[in-house]
N, C-alpha and C positions, 0 to 999 in steps of 0.2 A: 468728946463724943465717943460712943461705943463703936468698935470696929473689930473686924476679923483680921488678924495679921499672921503672917508666916515668918517664923525666925529660923527655921532649919528645913532642909529638903528631904524630910523623912516620911513623906506621905501626908494624907489629909489629917492624921492624928496630930500633926504638928501645928494645926491651926488653933489659935487662942483668941478669945474675945477679951478685949482690953480697952482702957480708956486712953484716947490720944486727943491732941489738939485739933480743932477745925482749921483748915487752911482757908484763908480769906481770898476772894478772887482777885487776880491781877487784872490789868487792862485787857479788855477783850475776852474775859472769862465770866462764867456764871457759876455761883454757888447754888446747888440743888439740895434741898432737904428730901431725902429719899423716903418713900413710903414702902417701896418694894424693890427687891433685886432678884435676879434669876441666875441659876447655875449654868455653866457650860463645861464640856470636857476639858477646855483650856485650863480652867481653874484647877482641875484634878491633876492635870499634866504638870502644872507649875509646881504643885506640892511635891512632886517626885522629881523635880530638877530636870525635866525633859525639854527645857528650852535653854539656849546658850546665854550666857552672861546675865544670869539672874543675881541681882543685887538685893540682899536681905536688909531689913525686913521688907516683905511684900505685903501690900493690902490688895488682894485680888478682887475680882468681880468686874464683868464687862457690861452686864445688862442692869438697867435700873429705870425707875420712874419715880417722880415726886413733884415737888413744887419749887418754883424759884424763891430762894431765900435771900439773895443778894446778887447785885450786878457790879461787875468791874467797870471802870471808866470806858467809855466808847462803845457800850453795847447798847443797840437800838433794837426795837421790835419786840422786846420782852419786858415784863414787868413783875415785881415781887408778887407771888401768889399764883402765877400762871402754873398750870398743870403741864408737865412736860415729860419727855423721855429723851434719851441720848443716843447718838450714833457713836458706837465705841471705836470705830476707826479713826485714828488720829493722824493727820498729815499724810493723806493719800497721795496728794501731788496733782499735777495738772494733766496727766495722761489717764483718761478713763479706761484705757485697755490694760493698764498695769500700775499697781501701787508704787510709790516711791520707795527706794531701799531704806529711806530714813523714817518711813512710817512705823507706828506702833499701835497697839490695841489697848484701850483703857483696861487697867487691872495689873499691868506690868509693861514698863517700869513705873508709869504714872499710877497714883493711888486710885483704886477702883471703887466699886459700888457696895462692897460688903461693909457698909458703914452707914452711920446716920446722915452723913453729909458727904457730897462729893463735888469737886471743883473741876469744871470742863471748859473748853473753848466754846465761846458762844455759837460759833458755826456749827457745832455738833449738837445743838439743843433744838428740839422740834416739839411743837404742841402736841399733846396726847390726843388721840382720837377720842372724841367725847363719849362715845358709847362703851368704851372699854374701862374696866376697873384698874386701879393702879397695878394690881398684880398681873392682870392680863397685859397691860402695856409694858410692864417690865420684862415679860417673857419674849417679847418681839425682837429687840434690836439685832443681836449678833446672828441668831439663827435665822431670822427673817431675811436679813440682807444676804446671808450665805446662800439660802434657798433661792432667792430671787435671781442672784447673779448666775447661779448654776442652771436654772431653768430657762431664763429669758435671755440674759446678756451673752452667756456662753453656749447654752443649750439651743437657743432659737426656737423655743416651743411655739407651735402653732395650734389654733383651735382644731379640734378633731383628731389630733395625733394621740398615740397611746404612749404613756409614761410608765416606766418601771421603777419603783422605789424599793429597792432591797433593804431588808432590816428595819422595817417600819417600827417606830416606837420612840427613837430619839428625837430631841427637839427639832433639828433641822429637817429630818425626814417627815415629821408631822407637817411642817410648813410646806415642804415639797408637795405633799398630798393636797393640803388646802389651796395652794396657789394654782396648782395644775388644774384642779377641778374649777376654780374661779375662771381659768383661762379657756375652759371648754374642752379640756383634754379627757381622755379615758385613762384611768389610773389602775395599775396592777401593783400590789405590795406583797412583800414576803416577810415572814418572821418564823421563828421556832415556837412562838408562844401564841396559842389559840385566843387568849384573852386580848392580846394586842391586836390580832387580826380582827376580832369582833369590834373593838374600839375603832379600828381604821374603817371598817364597813359603816359604822354610825357617822363617820366623818365624810362619807361619800365614796370610799374606795369601791371600784367596780368589780375587781377580782382580788381575792386574797388566797395566798398559797402558803402552806407550812413547809418550810424548807428542810425540816427534819424528817420528812416523809420521802420514801424511796420514789424517785422519778418526778421530783418536783419540777425539774426543768421542762419535762413534757407537758405539765399542767400549765406552766407559763406560756409555752408555745401554743397550746390549744386555745389560749385566750386571745390569740391573734398577733399580728406583727408588732414588734416593739419598735417605736421610732426613736425614743430617747430613754436612756436609763441614767439615773442620778445616784451615784454610789458614794458611800462614806467610809468604807472599811478597807477596800483594797484586798490583797491577798487572794485566796481561792474564789472568793465572791466575784471580783472583777474578772477574773479568768473565765469564769462560767458565764457571766452576763454577756461577754463578747459573743458567745455562741447563741445567745437568745435575740440579738438584734436583727432587724431586717437588713437586707443589703442597702447600703448607704445610710444606716443608722448612726446615731451618736451616743456616746457615753461621756458623761461629766463626772469627774472625780474631785471631791472637795476635802477628802480626809484619808487617813492611812492608819487606823487602829490596828490593822494587820498590814505592816509596812511592806512586806515582800510578796511578789506574786511571779509565778512562771506563766507567761503568756504564749499561747501558740499564734505564731505570726500569720499563719495561712489564712484563718477567718478574717484577720484584720485587714490585710491587703486585698485578698480575693473578693471580699464583700464590700470593699472600699469604705470601712468604718472610720469614724472619727473619735478619737480618744482625747479628751479635752480636760485640762487642769483648771480648777477654779478655786477661789479663796473668797474672803469677805468682800463685801461690795464697796464700790466707789461712792462718793456722795450722791451722784446721779441714781445709782441703784437704790440707796437707801430712801431717797425722796420718792422714787417710783414705787418702791415696795410699800411705804406708808399709805400711798394712794389706794392700795388695795383694800385697806381696812375700813370698809364702809359698814353700815349698821348691821348687816347680816353675816359678818365674819368675825369670829372670835378664835384665839389661839387654844390649842389643847393644853390645858394645865394638868399636870400629874398630882402633886401635893404641894401644900403651903406649909412652911416651917417658920418658927421664930428664930431670931438671930442666934439665940443660945443653942439652937438645935442644929447648928451648922455641920457638925460631925455626922449626925444622922442623916442629914440631906445629902452629904457628900458620899456616904457609904451606899445610899440608894442609887446614886448615879454610877458609882463604881461597880455595882452589881447588875447594872443595865436593867433594873427593875422597873423603870419609869416608862410611861407613855406620855410624850409631850414634855413640857417644861417643869422643872422643879423650882419653886419660888421661895424666897425668904421675904417675910413681912416684918415691918418696923412699927413699933407703937406709934399711934397717931399723935399722942400727947407729948412726943419727944421735943425737948427745947434744949438740945446738946450744946448749943453755941454758948450757953451761959453756965455750963457746968463741967466743961472739959479743962483738962489741965496740960 
């Protein structure tokens, strides 16, 4: 089968498309023939060696959708040909509040979805929402689970509250917008890009603010009290957002593209704010997140690339040029199990 692999940690330019053998499913596993996969910043970070204990070669990719190609022994409830997507969180554990230290995410160290086939535990395989295309379904798993946990499990979002989503445009933040609106919340978003703000309005954002303009915090405050903020970057953004929350408000952080921040403690304790860390979701989170995808909800897709265009796709993510998810599409006629070496 054709797959994207990483043999050195020199950035996305180190990714190569090559032929490798298909792994057949062991007991309790499912082999999925992928129709589409989606990119995450995790994939970019892996190429730069930003995770500990990376063993080369790596076959990245955490998001994907396709059809069941083969079943390992002991797998029930699925059949060859079923349209599916996968929960990329492997081995979460028994505690819904915290993942097991032994848990991993599909795409490292286990071979991921940037390939024509992927082998995953059957417990991680879910039927694709019927109204979604394969490309749309592939966009959902990691970002959707992360946004769901941040908003609902950790953020305790309630209908009628106001949510702030700084830095709208990335995959997870686009899900934050969609899910918050689905839950009956009012949503305020920020970006330095007016085109991204316009796209956010088309998806239901109630207030859009360009944070490159002077006094943008005053514009957010003028929009009304912020009950919950969901942040992905950290740094100066999270420091400023603390000053925008109403007394008793919450901020959930699920990322750190700007890993250091100087926080003023006075507004934190004086206003009795809650600063909460979150990460990918538990199996319960993933199941509940999928239930949101009824016929009137679709993910924001930025662009769709062929597998051979992986470097172009990664560069677009690296430049933060996208709004929503960047997707890879696989040829529908692929029969790689019979031509791999």
